[in-house]
C-alpha positions in Angstrom: 22.0 -12.0 -36.3 21.1 -14.1 -33.2 21.1 -12.4 -29.9 23.5 -13.5 -27.0 22.0 -15.8 -24.4 22.1 -13.2 -21.7 20.0 -10.7 -23.7 16.5 -11.9 -22.9 17.2 -12.3 -19.1 18.9 -8.9 -18.9 16.2 -7.1 -20.7 13.4 -8.8 -18.6 15.2 -7.6 -15.5 15.6 -4.1 -17.0 11.9 -4.0 -17.8 11.0 -4.8 -14.2 13.5 -2.2 -12.9 11.9 0.4 -15.2 8.4 -0.4 -14.1 9.4 -0.2 -10.4 10.8 3.3 -11.0 7.4 4.5 -12.1 6.2 4.4 -8.5 6.6 7.3 -6.2 8.8 8.8 -5.0 10.7 8.2 -8.2 7.8 9.0 -10.5 9.5 8.0 -13.8 6.4 7.6 -15.8 8.2 6.4 -18.9 9.2 3.4 -16.8 5.7 2.0 -17.4 7.0 1.0 -20.9 8.9 -1.6 -19.0 5.8 -3.7 -19.3 6.1 -3.6 -23.1 9.7 -4.8 -22.8 8.5 -7.7 -20.5 5.8 -8.7 -23.0 8.4 -8.6 -25.9 10.8 -10.9 -23.9 8.0 -13.4 -23.2 7.1 -13.4 -26.9 10.8 -13.8 -27.9 11.1 -17.2 -26.2 7.5 -18.4 -26.9 8.5 -21.2 -29.2 12.3 -21.4 -29.0 12.9 -22.2 -25.4 11.6 -24.7 -22.8 8.4 -23.8 -20.9 10.4 -23.1 -17.7 12.2 -20.2 -19.4 8.9 -18.1 -19.4 8.7 -18.6 -15.7 12.3 -17.4 -15.1 11.9 -14.4 -17.4 8.8 -13.4 -15.4 10.7 -14.0 -12.2 13.6 -11.8 -13.3 11.3 -9.0 -14.3 9.7 -9.3 -10.8 13.2 -9.3 -9.2 13.9 -5.9 -10.8 10.4 -4.6 -9.9 10.4 -5.7 -6.3 14.1 -4.9 -5.8 13.2 -1.3 -6.5 10.0 -1.5 -4.5 11.0 -3.3 -1.3 14.8 -2.6 -0.7 13.8 -0.6 2.4 13.0 -4.0 4.1 16.7 -3.9 5.2 16.1 -0.8 7.3 14.5 -2.5 10.4 17.5 -4.8 10.7 19.8 -1.7 10.9 18.0 -0.3 14.0 20.5 -2.4 15.9 23.1 -3.3 13.3 25.5 -5.1 15.7 22.8 -7.7 16.4 20.6 -7.8 13.3 22.7 -6.2 10.6 23.8 -9.5 9.1 20.2 -10.4 8.4 19.6 -7.3 6.2 20.9 -8.6 2.8 19.1 -11.9 3.3 15.9 -10.1 4.0 16.2 -8.0 0.8 17.0 -11.1 -1.3 14.3 -13.3 0.2 11.6 -10.5 0.0 12.4 -9.6 -3.6 12.9 -13.2 -4.7 9.8 -14.5 -3.0 7.5 -11.8 -4.4 9.0 -12.4 -7.8 7.6 -15.9 -7.8 4.2 -14.4 -8.5 5.5 -12.7 -11.6 7.2 -15.9 -12.6 3.8 -17.6 -12.4 2.4 -14.8 -14.6 5.1 -15.5 -17.2 4.3 -19.2 -17.2 0.6 -18.5 -17.5 1.1 -16.2 -20.4 3.2 -18.9 -22.2 0.5 -21.5 -21.6 -2.2 -19.2 -22.9 -0.2 -18.6 -26.2 -2.4 -15.7 -27.3 -2.3 -14.5 -30.9 -2.6 -11.1 -32.6 -3.6 -8.0 -30.7 -5.2 -10.2 -28.1 -1.7 -10.7 -26.6 -2.0 -7.4 -24.7 -5.3 -8.2 -23.0 -4.0 -11.7 -22.0 -0.8 -10.2 -20.7 -2.8 -7.6 -18.6 -5.1 -10.4 -17.4 -2.4 -12.8 -16.2 -0.3 -10.2 -14.5 -3.3 -8.5 -12.9 -4.5 -11.9 -11.5 -1.2 -12.6 -9.9 -1.1 -9.1 -8.4 -4.5 -10.0 -6.9 -3.0 -13.3 -5.6 -0.1 -11.4 -4.2 -2.6 -9.4 -2.2 -4.3 -12.5 -0.8 -2.1 -15.6 -0.6 -0.6 -16.2 2.9 -2.4 -13.1 4.3 -1.1 -11.1 1.3 1.4 -8.4 0.7 0.0 -5.9 -1.9 2.8 -3.4 -1.7 3.1 -1.2 -4.8 0.4 -2.8 -6.9 1.0 -2.0 -10.6 -2.1 0.2 -10.6 -0.6 2.3 -7.8 2.2 3.4 -10.1 0.2 6.7 -10.6 0.6 9.3 -7.9 -2.4 9.2 -5.7 -4.5 12.3 -6.3 -3.5 12.5 -10.0 -6.0 12.2 -12.8 -5.2 8.5 -13.6 -5.5 7.5 -10.0 -9.1 8.5 -9.9 -10.1 5.4 -11.8 -9.6 3.6 -8.5 -12.9 5.1 -7.4 -14.6 3.0 -10.1 -12.5 -0.2 -10.4 -10.2 -0.2 -7.3 -6.4 -0.7 -7.3 -6.7 -4.1 -8.9 -8.8 -2.9 -11.8 -6.5 0.0 -12.3 -3.6 -2.5 -12.4 -5.3 -4.3 -15.3 -5.8 -1.0 -17.1 -2.3 0.2 -16.5 -0.8 -3.1 -17.8 -3.0 -3.1 -20.9 -2.0 0.5 -21.8 1.6 0.1 -20.9 2.1 -3.1 -22.8 0.3 -2.1 -26.0 3.4 -0.4 -27.7 5.0 -3.8 -27.8 2.5 -4.7 -30.6 4.5 -2.5 -32.9 7.5 -4.8 -32.6 5.5 -8.1 -33.1 4.6 -9.9 -36.4 1.0 -8.7 -36.3 -1.0 -7.3 -39.4 -0.5 -3.6 -39.7 -4.2 -2.8 -39.7 -4.6 -4.7 -36.5 -1.6 -2.9 -35.0 -3.1 0.5 -36.0 -6.5 -0.4 -34.5 -4.9 -1.6 -31.2 -2.7 1.5 -30.8 -5.7 3.7 -31.6 -7.8 1.9 -29.0 -5.0 2.3 -26.5 -4.8 6.0 -27.2 -8.5 6.4 -26.6 -8.2 4.4 -23.3 -5.3 6.7 -22.2 -7.3 9.8 -23.0 -10.2 8.4 -21.2 -8.1 7.5 -18.1 -6.6 11.1 -17.9 -9.7 13.0 -19.0 -12.1 11.1 -16.8 -9.9 11.6 -13.8 -9.3 15.2 -14.5 -13.1 15.7 -14.8 -13.6 14.1 -11.4 -11.0 16.3 -9.8 -12.4 19.4 -11.5 -15.8 18.6 -10.1 -14.3 18.9 -6.6 -11.6 21.5 -7.1 -12.0 22.6 -3.5 -11.9 20.4 -0.5 -15.2 20.8 1.4 -15.8 20.9 5.1 -19.0 20.4 7.1 -19.9 23.5 9.2 -19.2 21.6 12.5 -16.1 19.8 11.3 -13.9 18.9 14.4 -10.4 20.4 14.7 -7.9 17.6 14.6 -4.2 17.7 15.7 -1.7 15.2 14.3 1.4 14.9 16.5 4.7 13.8 14.8 7.5 13.8 17.4 10.3 12.5 15.0 12.0 10.3 17.6 14.6 8.0 16.1 13.6 4.3 16.3 17.0 3.4 17.7 16.6 5.9 20.6 12.9 5.3 21.3 13.4 1.7 22.5 16.0 2.6 25.1 14.3 2.1 28.5 15.9 5.2 29.9 14.3 7.3 27.2 10.6 6.5 27.9 10.1 9.6 30.1 11.5 12.0 27.5 9.6 10.3 24.6 6.4 10.7 26.6 7.1 14.3 27.4 7.9 15.1 23.8 4.4 13.9 22.7 2.8 15.8 25.6 4.6 19.0 24.8 3.6 18.9 21.1 0.0 18.0 22.1 -0.2 21.1 24.3 1.4 23.5 21.8 -0.6 26.7 21.6 -2.8 27.2 18.6 -5.6 29.4 17.3 -8.2 26.8 18.3 -8.4 24.0 20.8 -8.2 20.6 19.0 -11.2 18.4 19.5 -9.1 15.3 18.8 -5.4 14.7 19.2 -3.7 11.8 17.3 -0.5 10.0 18.3 0.8 7.5 15.8 1.3 3.7 16.0 4.3 2.9 18.2 4.3 6.4 19.8 5.4 5.1 23.2 7.8 2.2 23.8 5.6 0.6 26.5 2.5 -1.6 26.9 -0.6 0.6 27.4 -1.8 -1.5 30.3 1.3 -0.4 32.3 1.0 3.3 31.2 -2.6 3.8 32.3 -2.6 1.4 35.3 -3.6 2.7 38.7 0.0 2.8 40.0 1.5 4.3 36.9 3.0 7.8 37.1 2.1 8.3 33.5 -1.6 8.0 33.9 -2.1 11.4 35.5 0.3 13.0 33.2 -1.6 11.6 30.2 -4.8 13.0 31.7 -3.2 16.4 32.3 -2.0 16.5 28.7 -5.7 16.9 27.7 -8.1 19.7 28.3 -11.5 18.7 29.8 -13.6 17.1 27.1 -10.7 16.7 24.8 -10.0 13.3 23.1 -6.9 11.5 22.3 -6.3 8.4 20.1 -2.9 6.6 20.0 -1.4 3.5 18.8 -0.3 1.1 21.6 0.5 -2.5 22.4 -2.2 -4.0 24.6 -2.1 -7.1 26.7 -5.1 -9.3 27.7 -4.9 -12.2 30.1 -6.3 -15.6 29.0 -8.2 -18.2 30.9 -5.2 -20.6 31.0 -3.0 -18.0 32.8 -1.3 -16.7 29.6 -1.5 -13.5 27.7 -2.7 -12.3 24.4 -1.0 -9.3 22.7 -2.7 -6.8 20.4 -1.6 -3.9 18.2 -4.3 -1.5 19.2 -5.6 2.0 18.5 -6.8 3.3 21.9 -9.3 6.3 22.3 -9.3 8.4 25.5 -11.3 11.3 26.8 -10.7 13.6 29.7 -13.8 13.9 31.9 -12.9 16.3 34.8 -10.1 14.7 36.7 -10.6 11.3 35.1 -9.1 9.8 32.0 -11.7 7.5 30.4 -11.1 4.9 27.6 -13.9 5.5 25.1 -13.1 2.8 22.6 -10.4 0.7 20.9 -9.7 -1.1 17.7 -7.4 -4.1 17.5 -5.4 -4.5 14.3 -6.9 -7.2 12.1 -4.3 -7.8 9.3 -1.0 -8.5 10.9 2.5 -8.3 9.3 4.1 -11.7 8.7 7.6 -11.9 10.4 6.8 -8.5 12.0 3.8 -9.1 14.2 3.5 -12.8 13.9 6.1 -15.3 12.9 5.0 -18.2 10.6 8.0 -20.2 11.8 7.8 -18.9 15.4 10.0 -21.5 17.2 12.8 -21.3 14.5 12.6 -17.5 14.4 12.9 -17.4 18.2 16.1 -19.5 18.1 17.5 -17.2 15.4 16.7 -14.1 17.6 14.3 -12.6 15.1 11.4 -12.5 17.5 13.0 -9.8 19.5 12.6 -7.5 16.5 8.8 -7.2 17.3 9.6 -6.3 20.9 7.0 -8.8 22.2 7.5 -12.2 23.7 4.7 -13.8 21.7 2.9 -13.3 18.4 0.2 -10.5 18.2 -3.4 -11.7 18.1 -5.5 -10.4 15.2 -8.6 -8.4 16.0 -11.9 -8.7 14.2 -12.4 -7.4 10.6 -12.2 -3.6 10.5 -15.3 -1.7 11.5 -16.0 2.0 12.1 -15.0 3.3 15.6 -17.3 5.7 17.3 -15.7 8.4 19.5 -18.1 10.7 21.3 -18.3 14.1 19.5 -16.3 12.9 16.5 -17.7 11.5 13.2 -17.5 7.8 12.8 -14.0 6.8 11.6 -12.5 3.7 10.1 -9.1 2.9 11.7 -6.4 1.2 9.6 -3.2 0.5 11.4 0.0 0.6 9.3 0.0 -2.5 7.0 -3.8 -2.6 6.8 -3.8 0.5 4.5 -2.1 -1.7 1.8 -5.3 -3.7 1.2 -8.0 -2.5 -1.2 -11.5 -2.9 0.3 -10.3 -3.9 3.8 -12.0 -0.9 5.4 -15.3 -1.2 3.5 -18.4 -2.6 5.1 -22.2 -2.2 5.6 -21.8 0.9 7.7 -20.0 3.8 6.0 -17.7 5.9 8.2 -17.1 9.6 7.6 -13.3 9.3 7.4 -10.3 7.0 7.6 -7.6 7.2 10.2 -4.3 5.5 9.3 -1.8 5.4 12.1 1.6 3.9 11.1 5.0 3.3 12.5 7.0 4.3 9.4 10.0 5.0 11.5 10.9 1.4 10.7 11.5 2.4 7.1 14.1 5.1 8.0 14.9 7.8 5.5 14.2 5.5 2.5 11.6 5.4 -0.3 9.4 3.3 2.0 7.5 6.1 3.8 6.7 7.9 0.6 5.5 4.7 -1.1 3.4 3.8 2.0 1.8 7.3 1.9 0.9 6.8 -1.8 -0.5 3.4 -1.3 -2.6 4.5 1.7 -4.0 7.4 -0.2 -5.6 5.0 -2.7 -7.9 3.8 0.1 -9.2 7.3 0.3 -9.9 7.4 -3.5 -11.5 3.9 -3.5 -13.9 4.8 -0.7 -14.4 8.5 -1.4 -13.4 9.3 2.2 -10.8 11.7 3.6 -7.9 10.2 5.4 -5.9 11.5 8.3 -2.5 9.9 8.5 -0.2 9.9 11.6 3.4 8.5 11.7 6.2 9.0 14.3 8.8 10.3 11.8 6.9 11.1 8.6 5.0 11.3 6.4 2.0 12.5 8.3 -0.7 14.2 6.3 -4.4 15.1 5.8 -5.7 13.6 2.5 -9.0 14.5 0.9 -11.5 12.1 -0.5 -9.8 12.2 -3.9 -6.4 11.1 -2.6 -4.9 14.6 -2.7 -2.5 15.8 0.1 -4.0 19.1 1.3 -1.5 22.0 0.9 0.3 22.9 4.1 -1.1 19.9 5.9 1.8 17.4 5.8 4.9 16.7 7.8 7.7 15.2 5.8 10.5 12.8 6.9 12.7 14.0 9.8 10.4 16.8 11.0 8.9 17.2 14.4 5.7 19.2 14.7 1.9 19.2 14.6 -0.7 19.5 11.9 -3.9 21.3 12.9 -6.7 20.9 10.4 -10.5 20.7 10.2 -11.7 17.2 9.1 -12.5 17.3 5.4 -16.0 16.2 4.3 -16.5 12.8 2.6 -17.4 12.6 -1.1 -20.4 10.6 -2.4 -20.0 6.8 -2.1 -17.9 5.5 -5.0 -18.8 2.7 -7.3 -15.9 0.7 -5.9 -17.2 1.2 -2.4 -20.5 -0.4 -3.5 -19.4 -3.3 -5.7 -15.8 -3.8 -4.6 -13.7 -5.7 -7.2 -16.6 -6.6 -9.4 -15.4 -4.7 -12.4 -11.9 -6.0 -12.0 -13.2 -9.6 -12.2 -15.1 -8.5 -15.4 -11.8 -7.4 -16.8 -10.3 -10.8 -16.0 -13.2 -12.4 -17.9 -12.4 -10.1 -20.8 -8.8 -11.3 -20.8 -10.0 -15.0 -20.8 -12.2 -14.2 -23.7 -9.3 -12.6 -25.5 -7.2 -15.6 -24.9 -9.8 -17.9 -26.4 -10.3 -15.6 -29.4 -6.5 -15.6 -30.0 -6.4 -19.4 -30.0 -9.3 -19.6 -32.6 -7.5 -17.0 -34.8 -4.2 -19.0 -34.6 -5.9 -22.2 -35.7 -7.5 -20.5 -38.7 -4.7 -18.1 -39.5 -3.0 -17.9 -42.9 0.3 -16.3 -43.9 0.0 -12.5 -44.0 2.5 -10.6 -46.1 1.5 -7.3 -44.5 2.7 -8.0 -41.0 4.9 -5.8 -38.9 8.5 -6.3 -37.9 9.2 -9.8 -36.6 11.1 -10.0 -33.3 14.6 -11.3 -33.7 
């Protein structure tokens, strides 16, 4: 009996929704079978529909996936709903629909490849993994919730990122999750059995290998002279923070938390991105009343790092704006700037506007609280603060990008400051935490994460949140912790995405093998169930 015309689009959308629910904070692992459903739908229309149908089925699957993954994009527009609220639904639709174009491209590429037999799974994994890589690079990239990051960071499967990175783990996840679809396709039973057995071995290897890596480092290690770090989370609502009359209270809240008594004196205090609603040049200028108060918030020799907007004059009389991590130290009665890092990877439509003039006329520019676009800094490099092991800063959005913080000089830890207050009480902060934790796994480095409203945390070199060292959404407080020791350099930190590109070559080989098999194939009476 033929299926109704809506069946294929509906089930493609359903497959994408299920796959999106596999990501934290939902953690519905069975949702990974959504990739099997997507593969089945692409196979259903392989010969019966026009070529463009494959694109639209891939796009619909993406719409479900990115609808679940990025619905929080509406939240920044609700900070001032009377002015910007009308934009929220358009932002959700444009974000989900735009990102879904990549999955539409994957559906089209799969149709053009026309793989045969058990090779279908490897080709499917290859084309979707490649478009996920493209999603992380085209137009500066937006690699939010890569398929490989469906696994909770710090879990056994997530440890594969230390070898192959998030893109390589994306290929592995797709291949394993799509393999059950072979049982529903007209493929010889012996080939089906072999493919499922190979998938089972791969799944066991993924879990057992990761569990072994975690067991080898069951305890988080510390160097004897590890500095004591304090993360400050003031939990100030984004709507209230930007009221000019609240600056003094916001400043004082951070100072009070920074000076909260503890068993030891912190060597380094960390304030998050967007902690203070002011340009740092004004706050620490010679005439500013806040400069001495910032100095007095620190004990002699104590250091402070904080996220801040920085302004720099240009030769033509204009100004350049930077999203910056500033490092300070109190020396006697002086507050000294000891270093800074300017954000390299900026957020499109948040920190720079690709259609700046049009966006200004629509009033969108005022969302970034700056009169001009931010200027990107140089590629990330370790920052040296006196008395503190070398660290790699990653500001907010930068923690989405695999390999962005890797370089010739290896730091001892990663500092991720982020203004997740923009996400509100949604799934966004939890997903951002999970994504950022993958950078710790890939590099084998501990991560300290600081946000204004949560989730702030100390994460070890295997991506695990350390017990008792996190502040969830809606909580004000501090985290005092010794800086964990780094692990040995990972394979991924040495060769980057080399193994991932090898997997892509394997998928290309599978596609070519499938084509040869189809040309020489003869009818097989022992095939599995055909797809109606």
